[in-house]
TORKENU-454674 format. One record per atom (N, C-alpha, C): residue number from 1; residue in three letters; atom name; x, y, z. Coordinates in Angstrom, 1 decimal. Layout:
// TORKENU-454674
[node NUM,'ALA','CA',[X,Y,Z]];
...
***
This chain:
// TORKENU-454674
[node 1,'MET','N',[-2.3,-10.0,9.4]];
[node 1,'MET','CA',[-3.3,-10.8,9.1]];
[node 1,'MET','C',[-4.5,-10.8,10.1]];
[node 2,'ALA','N',[-4.3,-10.5,11.4]];
[node 2,'ALA','CA',[-5.4,-10.2,12.1]];
[node 2,'ALA','C',[-6.2,-9.0,11.8]];
[node 3,'PHE','N',[-5.3,-7.9,11.3]];
[node 3,'PHE','CA',[-6.0,-6.8,10.8]];
[node 3,'PHE','C',[-7.0,-7.0,9.8]];
[node 4,'GLY','N',[-6.9,-7.8,8.7]];
[node 4,'GLY','CA',[-7.6,-8.4,7.8]];
[node 4,'GLY','C',[-8.9,-9.1,8.3]];
[node 5,'ILE','N',[-8.6,-10.0,9.0]];
[node 5,'ILE','CA',[-9.8,-10.8,9.7]];
[node 5,'ILE','C',[-10.7,-9.9,10.4]];
[node 6,'VAL','N',[-10.1,-9.0,11.2]];
[node 6,'VAL','CA',[-11.2,-8.2,12.0]];
[node 6,'VAL','C',[-11.9,-7.3,10.8]];
[node 7,'LEU','N',[-11.3,-6.6,9.9]];
[node 7,'LEU','CA',[-12.0,-6.0,9.0]];
[node 7,'LEU','C',[-13.0,-6.7,8.2]];
[node 8,'ASN','N',[-12.5,-8.0,7.8]];
[node 8,'ASN','CA',[-13.5,-9.0,7.0]];
[node 8,'ASN','C',[-14.8,-9.1,8.0]];
[node 9,'ARG','N',[-14.6,-9.3,9.1]];
[node 9,'ARG','CA',[-15.8,-9.6,10.0]];
[node 9,'ARG','C',[-16.7,-8.3,10.0]];
[node 10,'THR','N',[-16.2,-7.1,9.9]];
[node 10,'THR','CA',[-17.0,-5.9,9.8]];
[node 10,'THR','C',[-17.4,-5.6,8.3]];
[node 11,'GLY','N',[-17.4,-6.3,7.5]];
[node 11,'GLY','CA',[-17.9,-6.4,6.1]];
[node 11,'GLY','C',[-16.9,-5.9,5.0]];
[node 12,'TRP','N',[-15.7,-5.8,5.3]];
[node 12,'TRP','CA',[-14.9,-5.5,4.2]];
[node 12,'TRP','C',[-14.4,-6.7,3.4]];
[node 13,'GLN','N',[-14.1,-6.6,2.2]];
[node 13,'GLN','CA',[-13.6,-7.8,1.4]];
[node 13,'GLN','C',[-12.3,-7.6,1.4]];
[node 14,'ILE','N',[-11.5,-8.7,1.8]];
[node 14,'ILE','CA',[-10.0,-8.6,2.0]];
[node 14,'ILE','C',[-9.4,-9.4,1.0]];
[node 15,'VAL','N',[-8.4,-9.2,0.4]];
[node 15,'VAL','CA',[-7.5,-10.0,-0.6]];
[node 15,'VAL','C',[-6.0,-9.9,0.0]];
[node 16,'TYR','N',[-5.5,-11.1,0.2]];
[node 16,'TYR','CA',[-4.0,-11.0,0.7]];
[node 16,'TYR','C',[-3.2,-11.4,-0.6]];
[node 17,'LEU','N',[-2.1,-10.7,-0.8]];
[node 17,'LEU','CA',[-1.3,-11.0,-1.9]];
[node 17,'LEU','C',[0.1,-11.7,-1.5]];
[node 18,'GLY','N',[0.2,-11.8,-0.2]];
[node 18,'GLY','CA',[1.3,-12.2,0.3]];
[node 18,'GLY','C',[2.6,-11.6,0.6]];
[node 19,'ALA','N',[3.4,-12.0,1.4]];
[node 19,'ALA','CA',[5.0,-11.4,1.5]];
[node 19,'ALA','C',[5.5,-11.5,0.3]];
[node 20,'ASP','N',[6.4,-10.4,-0.1]];
[node 20,'ASP','CA',[7.3,-10.3,-1.2]];
[node 20,'ASP','C',[6.6,-10.3,-2.5]];
[node 21,'THR','N',[5.3,-9.8,-2.5]];
[node 21,'THR','CA',[4.6,-9.4,-3.7]];
[node 21,'THR','C',[5.1,-8.5,-4.5]];
[node 22,'PRO','N',[5.6,-8.5,-5.7]];
[node 22,'PRO','CA',[6.2,-7.4,-6.4]];
[node 22,'PRO','C',[5.2,-6.3,-6.5]];
[node 23,'VAL','N',[5.6,-5.0,-6.5]];
[node 23,'VAL','CA',[4.9,-3.8,-6.6]];
[node 23,'VAL','C',[4.1,-3.8,-7.8]];
[node 24,'ALA','N',[4.7,-4.2,-8.8]];
[node 24,'ALA','CA',[4.0,-4.3,-10.3]];
[node 24,'ALA','C',[2.8,-5.2,-10.2]];
[node 25,'GLU','N',[2.9,-6.4,-9.4]];
[node 25,'GLU','CA',[1.8,-7.3,-9.1]];
[node 25,'GLU','C',[0.7,-6.5,-8.4]];
[node 26,'LEU','N',[1.0,-5.9,-7.3]];
[node 26,'LEU','CA',[0.2,-5.1,-6.4]];
[node 26,'LEU','C',[-0.5,-4.2,-7.3]];
[node 27,'THR','N',[0.1,-3.4,-8.0]];
[node 27,'THR','CA',[-0.6,-2.3,-8.7]];
[node 27,'THR','C',[-1.4,-2.9,-9.9]];
[node 28,'ARG','N',[-1.2,-4.1,-10.5]];
[node 28,'ARG','CA',[-2.1,-4.8,-11.5]];
[node 28,'ARG','C',[-3.4,-5.4,-10.8]];
[node 29,'ALA','N',[-3.2,-5.9,-9.5]];
[node 29,'ALA','CA',[-4.1,-6.3,-8.8]];
[node 29,'ALA','C',[-5.3,-5.2,-8.4]];
[node 30,'ALA','N',[-4.6,-4.0,-7.9]];
[node 30,'ALA','CA',[-5.4,-2.7,-7.8]];
[node 30,'ALA','C',[-6.1,-2.2,-8.8]];
[node 31,'ASP','N',[-5.5,-2.1,-10.1]];
[node 31,'ASP','CA',[-6.2,-1.8,-11.2]];
[node 31,'ASP','C',[-7.3,-2.7,-11.6]];
[node 32,'ALA','N',[-7.3,-4.0,-11.4]];
[node 32,'ALA','CA',[-8.2,-4.9,-11.7]];
[node 32,'ALA','C',[-9.3,-4.8,-10.8]];
[node 33,'ARG','N',[-9.0,-4.7,-9.5]];
[node 33,'ARG','CA',[-10.1,-4.8,-8.3]];
[node 33,'ARG','C',[-10.8,-3.5,-8.0]];
[node 34,'GLN','N',[-10.1,-2.4,-8.3]];
[node 34,'GLN','CA',[-10.7,-1.1,-7.9]];
[node 34,'GLN','C',[-10.9,-1.0,-6.4]];
[node 35,'PRO','N',[-9.8,-1.2,-5.6]];
[node 35,'PRO','CA',[-10.2,-1.4,-4.1]];
[node 35,'PRO','C',[-10.4,0.0,-3.4]];
[node 36,'ASP','N',[-11.2,0.0,-2.4]];
[node 36,'ASP','CA',[-11.3,1.1,-1.6]];
[node 36,'ASP','C',[-10.1,1.7,-0.8]];
[node 37,'LEU','N',[-9.2,0.6,-0.6]];
[node 37,'LEU','CA',[-7.9,0.9,0.2]];
[node 37,'LEU','C',[-7.0,-0.2,0.1]];
[node 38,'VAL','N',[-5.7,0.0,-0.1]];
[node 38,'VAL','CA',[-4.6,-0.9,-0.2]];
[node 38,'VAL','C',[-3.7,-0.5,1.1]];
[node 39,'VAL','N',[-3.3,-1.7,1.8]];
[node 39,'VAL','CA',[-2.3,-1.8,2.9]];
[node 39,'VAL','C',[-1.1,-2.4,2.4]];
[node 40,'VAL','N',[-0.1,-1.8,2.6]];
[node 40,'VAL','CA',[1.2,-2.5,2.3]];
[node 40,'VAL','C',[1.9,-2.4,3.7]];
[node 41,'ALA','N',[2.5,-3.5,4.2]];
[node 41,'ALA','CA',[3.2,-3.5,5.5]];
[node 41,'ALA','C',[4.4,-4.1,5.4]];
[node 42,'ALA','N',[5.6,-3.5,6.1]];
[node 42,'ALA','CA',[6.8,-4.1,6.1]];
[node 42,'ALA','C',[7.3,-3.8,7.6]];
[node 43,'THR','N',[8.3,-4.7,8.1]];
[node 43,'THR','CA',[8.7,-4.5,9.4]];
[node 43,'THR','C',[10.1,-3.8,9.5]];
[node 44,'ARG','N',[10.7,-3.5,8.4]];
[node 44,'ARG','CA',[11.9,-2.7,8.2]];
[node 44,'ARG','C',[11.6,-1.6,7.1]];
[node 45,'ALA','N',[12.1,-0.4,7.4]];
[node 45,'ALA','CA',[11.9,0.7,6.4]];
[node 45,'ALA','C',[12.7,0.4,5.1]];
[node 46,'GLU','N',[13.7,-0.3,5.2]];
[node 46,'GLU','CA',[14.5,-0.7,4.0]];
[node 46,'GLU','C',[13.9,-1.5,3.0]];
[node 47,'ALA','N',[12.7,-2.3,3.5]];
[node 47,'ALA','CA',[11.8,-3.0,2.6]];
[node 47,'ALA','C',[11.0,-2.2,1.7]];
[node 48,'PHE','N',[10.6,-1.0,2.1]];
[node 48,'PHE','CA',[9.8,-0.1,1.3]];
[node 48,'PHE','C',[10.7,0.8,0.3]];
[node 49,'GLU','N',[12.0,1.1,0.8]];
[node 49,'GLU','CA',[12.8,2.1,0.0]];
[node 49,'GLU','C',[13.1,1.9,-1.4]];
[node 50,'PRO','N',[13.5,0.8,-1.9]];
[node 50,'PRO','CA',[13.7,0.6,-3.2]];
[node 50,'PRO','C',[12.4,0.7,-4.2]];
[node 51,'HIS','N',[11.1,0.6,-3.5]];
[node 51,'HIS','CA',[9.8,0.8,-4.2]];
[node 51,'HIS','C',[9.2,2.0,-3.9]];
[node 52,'THR','N',[10.0,3.2,-3.7]];
[node 52,'THR','CA',[9.3,4.4,-3.3]];
[node 52,'THR','C',[8.5,4.9,-4.4]];
[node 53,'ALA','N',[9.2,4.8,-5.5]];
[node 53,'ALA','CA',[8.6,5.6,-6.8]];
[node 53,'ALA','C',[7.3,4.7,-7.2]];
[node 54,'ALA','N',[7.4,3.5,-7.1]];
[node 54,'ALA','CA',[6.3,2.6,-7.6]];
[node 54,'ALA','C',[5.0,2.8,-6.6]];
[node 55,'LEU','N',[5.4,2.7,-5.3]];
[node 55,'LEU','CA',[4.3,2.9,-4.3]];
[node 55,'LEU','C',[3.8,4.4,-4.4]];
[node 56,'ALA','N',[4.6,5.3,-4.7]];
[node 56,'ALA','CA',[4.1,6.8,-4.9]];
[node 56,'ALA','C',[3.1,6.7,-6.1]];
[node 57,'ALA','N',[3.4,5.9,-7.2]];
[node 57,'ALA','CA',[2.5,5.9,-8.4]];
[node 57,'ALA','C',[1.3,5.2,-8.0]];
[node 58,'LEU','N',[1.3,4.2,-7.1]];
[node 58,'LEU','CA',[0.2,3.3,-6.8]];
[node 58,'LEU','C',[-0.7,4.3,-5.8]];
[node 59,'ALA','N',[-0.1,5.1,-5.1]];
[node 59,'ALA','CA',[-0.7,5.9,-4.1]];
[node 59,'ALA','C',[-1.6,7.1,-4.9]];
[node 60,'ARG','N',[-1.1,7.3,-6.1]];
[node 60,'ARG','CA',[-1.9,8.4,-6.9]];
[node 60,'ARG','C',[-3.2,7.8,-7.5]];
[node 61,'THR','N',[-3.3,6.5,-7.4]];
[node 61,'THR','CA',[-4.4,5.9,-8.2]];
[node 61,'THR','C',[-5.5,5.2,-7.1]];
[node 62,'VAL','N',[-4.9,4.9,-6.0]];
[node 62,'VAL','CA',[-5.8,4.2,-5.0]];
[node 62,'VAL','C',[-5.3,4.6,-3.4]];
[node 63,'PRO','N',[-6.2,4.8,-2.6]];
[node 63,'PRO','CA',[-5.8,5.1,-1.2]];
[node 63,'PRO','C',[-4.9,4.1,-0.7]];
[node 64,'LEU','N',[-3.7,4.6,-0.2]];
[node 64,'LEU','CA',[-2.7,3.5,0.2]];
[node 64,'LEU','C',[-2.4,3.9,1.8]];
[node 65,'ILE','N',[-2.2,2.9,2.5]];
[node 65,'ILE','CA',[-1.8,2.8,3.8]];
[node 65,'ILE','C',[-0.4,2.2,3.9]];
[node 66,'LEU','N',[0.5,2.7,4.6]];
[node 66,'LEU','CA',[1.8,1.9,5.0]];
[node 66,'LEU','C',[1.7,1.5,6.4]];
[node 67,'ALA','N',[2.0,0.4,6.8]];
[node 67,'ALA','CA',[1.8,-0.1,8.2]];
[node 67,'ALA','C',[3.0,-0.9,8.4]];
[node 68,'GLY','N',[3.1,-1.3,9.8]];
[node 68,'GLY','CA',[4.3,-2.0,10.3]];
[node 68,'GLY','C',[5.4,-1.2,10.7]];
[node 69,'ALA','N',[6.3,-2.0,11.5]];
[node 69,'ALA','CA',[7.4,-1.1,12.1]];
[node 69,'ALA','C',[8.2,-0.3,11.0]];
[node 70,'GLY','N',[8.3,-0.8,9.8]];
[node 70,'GLY','CA',[9.0,-0.2,8.8]];
[node 70,'GLY','C',[8.5,1.2,8.2]];
[node 71,'ALA','N',[7.3,1.4,8.5]];
[node 71,'ALA','CA',[6.5,2.5,7.9]];
[node 71,'ALA','C',[6.8,3.7,8.8]];
[node 72,'THR','N',[7.4,4.7,8.2]];
[node 72,'THR','CA',[7.7,6.1,9.1]];
[node 72,'THR','C',[7.0,7.1,8.4]];
[node 73,'PRO','N',[6.6,8.3,9.1]];
[node 73,'PRO','CA',[6.0,9.3,8.7]];
[node 73,'PRO','C',[6.8,10.0,7.5]];
[node 74,'ALA','N',[8.1,10.0,7.4]];
[node 74,'ALA','CA',[8.9,10.6,6.3]];
[node 74,'ALA','C',[8.6,9.8,5.1]];
[node 75,'LEU','N',[8.6,8.5,5.2]];
[node 75,'LEU','CA',[8.4,7.6,4.1]];
[node 75,'LEU','C',[6.9,7.9,3.5]];
[node 76,'GLY','N',[5.9,7.9,4.5]];
[node 76,'GLY','CA',[4.6,8.1,4.1]];
[node 76,'GLY','C',[4.4,9.3,3.2]];
[node 77,'ALA','N',[5.0,10.4,3.8]];
[node 77,'ALA','CA',[5.0,11.6,3.0]];
[node 77,'ALA','C',[5.7,11.6,1.7]];
[node 78,'ALA','N',[6.7,10.9,1.7]];
[node 78,'ALA','CA',[7.5,10.9,0.3]];
[node 78,'ALA','C',[6.6,10.1,-0.7]];
[node 79,'ILE','N',[5.9,9.0,-0.2]];
[node 79,'ILE','CA',[5.2,8.1,-1.1]];
[node 79,'ILE','C',[3.7,8.8,-1.4]];
[node 80,'GLY','N',[3.2,9.6,-0.3]];
[node 80,'GLY','CA',[1.8,10.1,-0.6]];
[node 80,'GLY','C',[0.9,9.2,0.0]];
[node 81,'ALA','N',[1.3,8.3,1.0]];
[node 81,'ALA','CA',[0.6,7.3,1.8]];
[node 81,'ALA','C',[0.2,7.8,3.3]];
[node 82,'ARG','N',[-1.0,7.1,3.7]];
[node 82,'ARG','CA',[-1.2,7.6,5.1]];
[node 82,'ARG','C',[-0.6,6.4,5.9]];
[node 83,'LEU','N',[-0.3,6.7,7.1]];
[node 83,'LEU','CA',[0.1,5.9,8.3]];
[node 83,'LEU','C',[-1.0,5.8,9.4]];
[node 84,'PRO','N',[-1.4,4.6,9.8]];
[node 84,'PRO','CA',[-2.5,4.5,10.8]];
[node 84,'PRO','C',[-1.9,5.1,12.0]];
[node 85,'ASP','N',[-2.6,5.9,12.6]];
[node 85,'ASP','CA',[-2.3,6.9,13.9]];
[node 85,'ASP','C',[-3.0,6.2,15.0]];
[node 86,'GLY','N',[-3.5,5.1,15.0]];
[node 86,'GLY','CA',[-4.1,4.4,16.1]];
[node 86,'GLY','C',[-4.4,3.0,15.7]];
[node 87,'ASP','N',[-5.5,2.5,16.3]];
[node 87,'ASP','CA',[-6.0,1.1,16.0]];
[node 87,'ASP','C',[-6.1,1.1,14.5]];
[node 88,'PRO','N',[-5.5,0.1,13.7]];
[node 88,'PRO','CA',[-5.7,0.1,12.3]];
[node 88,'PRO','C',[-7.1,-0.3,11.9]];
[node 89,'VAL','N',[-7.7,-1.1,12.6]];
[node 89,'VAL','CA',[-9.0,-1.3,12.2]];
[node 89,'VAL','C',[-10.1,0.0,12.3]];
[node 90,'THR','N',[-9.9,0.7,13.3]];
[node 90,'THR','CA',[-10.7,2.0,13.5]];
[node 90,'THR','C',[-10.3,2.9,12.4]];
[node 91,'VAL','N',[-9.0,3.1,12.3]];
[node 91,'VAL','CA',[-8.5,3.9,11.3]];
[node 91,'VAL','C',[-9.1,3.8,9.9]];
[node 92,'ALA','N',[-9.0,2.5,9.4]];
[node 92,'ALA','CA',[-9.6,2.1,8.2]];
[node 92,'ALA','C',[-11.1,2.4,8.1]];
[node 93,'GLU','N',[-11.8,2.1,9.1]];
[node 93,'GLU','CA',[-13.2,2.3,9.1]];
[node 93,'GLU','C',[-13.6,3.7,9.0]];
[node 94,'GLN','N',[-12.7,4.8,9.5]];
[node 94,'GLN','CA',[-13.0,6.2,9.7]];
[node 94,'GLN','C',[-12.4,6.9,8.6]];
[node 95,'ILE','N',[-11.5,6.4,7.7]];
[node 95,'ILE','CA',[-11.0,7.1,6.7]];
[node 95,'ILE','C',[-11.8,7.6,5.6]];
[node 96,'GLN','N',[-12.0,8.8,5.2]];
[node 96,'GLN','CA',[-12.7,9.2,4.0]];
[node 96,'GLN','C',[-11.8,9.7,3.0]];
[node 97,'TRP','N',[-11.7,8.9,2.0]];
[node 97,'TRP','CA',[-10.8,9.1,0.8]];
[node 97,'TRP','C',[-11.4,9.8,-0.1]];
[node 98,'PRO','N',[-10.8,10.9,-0.7]];
[node 98,'PRO','CA',[-11.1,11.6,-1.9]];
[node 98,'PRO','C',[-10.9,10.5,-3.2]];
[node 99,'ARG','N',[-11.9,10.4,-3.9]];
[node 99,'ARG','CA',[-11.9,9.6,-5.1]];
[node 99,'ARG','C',[-11.9,10.3,-6.3]];
***
């Protein structure tokens, strides 16, 4: 949440969908809003694993960052998502995404 507050203060529009938002709902929201970036966070890798295929499909349509202790490099590679490798606000501001 602090990540979103800081980004909002630097001019980003932030939309929180909340914990346990189904990936299908996240995909619908991304389709409707056409965001520059989607961040999905989890404290355990097991929270991501059942959704690998759906998150990979989402990552093909919008830049996706996996965050939190559950995000691993192997999972990011499998999904086609990026993991922040530093301060997440700075990383988000510096990312140049191919569109």
